[in-house]
Every structure is written in C-alpha cells, then in structure tokens.
C-alpha positions as CSV (number, residue, x, y, z in Angstrom):
1,M,8.7,16.9,6.5
2,G,5.1,16.2,7.4
3,I,4.0,15.3,3.9
4,P,1.4,12.5,4.0
5,T,2.5,9.5,2.0
6,V,0.5,6.5,0.9
7,A,1.9,3.2,-0.5
8,L,-0.4,0.8,-2.3
9,P,1.4,-2.6,-2.5
10,Y,0.9,-4.5,-5.8
11,L,2.7,-7.8,-5.9
12,N,2.1,-11.5,-6.3
13,S,1.9,-14.1,-3.5
14,A,5.5,-15.3,-4.0
15,Q,6.8,-11.8,-3.5
16,A,4.6,-11.2,-0.5
17,A,5.9,-14.4,1.1
18,H,9.4,-13.0,1.2
19,P,10.4,-12.0,4.8
20,A,11.7,-8.6,3.5
21,Y,8.2,-7.6,2.3
22,Q,6.7,-7.6,5.8
23,Q,9.8,-6.0,7.2
24,S,9.5,-3.2,4.6
25,L,5.9,-2.6,5.4
26,D,6.7,-2.4,9.1
27,R,9.5,0.0,8.5
28,L,7.3,2.2,6.3
29,R,4.5,2.3,8.8
30,G,7.1,3.2,11.5
31,M,8.0,6.2,9.3
32,G,4.3,7.3,9.2
33,V,3.6,6.0,5.7
34,L,0.0,4.9,5.3
35,I,-0.2,1.4,3.7
36,G,-3.1,0.4,1.6
37,S,-4.7,-3.0,1.4
38,C,-3.1,-5.6,-0.7
39,E,-4.5,-8.9,-2.0
40,P,-1.5,-10.6,-3.7
41,H,-2.3,-12.2,-7.1
42,R,-1.0,-15.6,-8.2
43,P,2.5,-15.6,-9.6
44,R,2.7,-15.4,-13.4
45,A,-1.0,-14.7,-13.6
46,G,-0.5,-11.4,-15.4
47,G,-1.3,-9.4,-12.3
48,A,-4.7,-8.0,-11.3
49,A,-4.5,-4.5,-12.7
50,D,-8.3,-4.3,-12.9
51,L,-8.5,-4.9,-9.2
52,F,-5.9,-2.2,-8.3
53,R,-7.6,0.4,-6.1
54,W,-6.2,3.8,-7.1
55,D,-8.9,5.5,-5.1
56,E,-7.8,3.9,-1.9
57,A,-4.9,6.3,-1.8
58,L,-7.3,9.2,-1.6
59,E,-9.5,7.4,0.9
60,L,-6.5,6.9,3.2
61,L,-5.5,10.6,2.9
62,E,-9.0,12.0,3.4
63,P,-8.8,12.2,7.2
64,M,-5.6,14.2,7.0
65,V,-7.0,16.5,4.3
66,S,-10.2,17.1,6.4
67,T,-8.1,18.4,9.4
68,V,-6.2,20.9,7.2
69,R,-9.4,22.4,5.7
C-alpha cells in the first residue's frame, strides 16, 4: 500500500542466533520494510531497554518524508 514501515529488532544473542531471525529480516527487507540496527543483548541480562533507539525509526523514515514534503 506504499506505507513506509520500520522494524527495530530488540532481542538477545540466543534469539538472534536462530536461523529464522535472519530469514525473517531478509523477508521483511524484500517487502520494503526498513530494518533498524540491532545489537543483541546477553540472554537473561534483563534486556537493554536504556539502549533502545526509538529515534532511529524516525531517522530511517526521514528520507521518505523529505520527498513527500
């Protein structure tokens, strides 16, 4: 439908090691989804919520918004 979509992965290194993870990212990219950076945290480390880059979604969308203005 032409709606820009961004995914910001947030997972631990054990989850990122699963083959389905990379396959999913590849499939999403193939559908035009913009994928943000992801530095997986250690399993059972309580995550890294303080490192989650919410603003990255807007940064990834900025070039598309600039062309619409």
